C-alpha positions, 0 to 999 in steps of 0.5 A, a space after each residue: 107827472 111822468 117818471 124817469 126810467 133810472 134803470 141802467 143797462 149793463 154793458 155788453 161789450 165786443 172787441 172790434 178792430 177798425 182801419 181808418 181812412 188815414 191808415 190808423 189801426 184801432 182795437 178796442 171794446 164797443 158796447 152793443 147793448 142796444 134795443 132787442 134786434 139791434 144789438 149786433 156790431 153791424 147795427 151799431 156801425 150802420 145806425 145813422 142816428 149816432 155819427 160816432 162810435 164810442 170805444 173803450 180800452 182802445 189801442 191805436 196804431 197810427 202808422 207804426 205798429 211798434 208804438 201803440 197809443 192807449 186810450 180809456 175812451 175814444 170817439 171815432 166819427 163813423 165816416 172815417 172807418 174803412 172797415 171793421 171786424 169783430 174779434 172772433 175769439 170772443 165768447 
C-alpha cells in the first residue's frame, strides 16, 4: 500500500501589501514555499487552482489608516485584489 508523505514543508514567508476593490489596504505575510520554479509572489497570486490568498500576521486598514484591524490569519479571495507588491526591505 502507498504511504503518505508526512513531511512538513517549512514556511518561506514574504511580506506583501495589497489593495482591495473596496479600497482596503492590507499588509501581511504569505507563504511562498511552493514547488521549485513556482515560489515567487507572482506565481502565488496567478495560480488559478487556489482562489484564495492566505495571509498571516495581517494588518488591515479599511478606509481609515488610523484604526487598523489585526488578524492572525486572513483568507482573501484573489478576485478582490486590485494590486499587490512585495515589501522590498526583506532579506
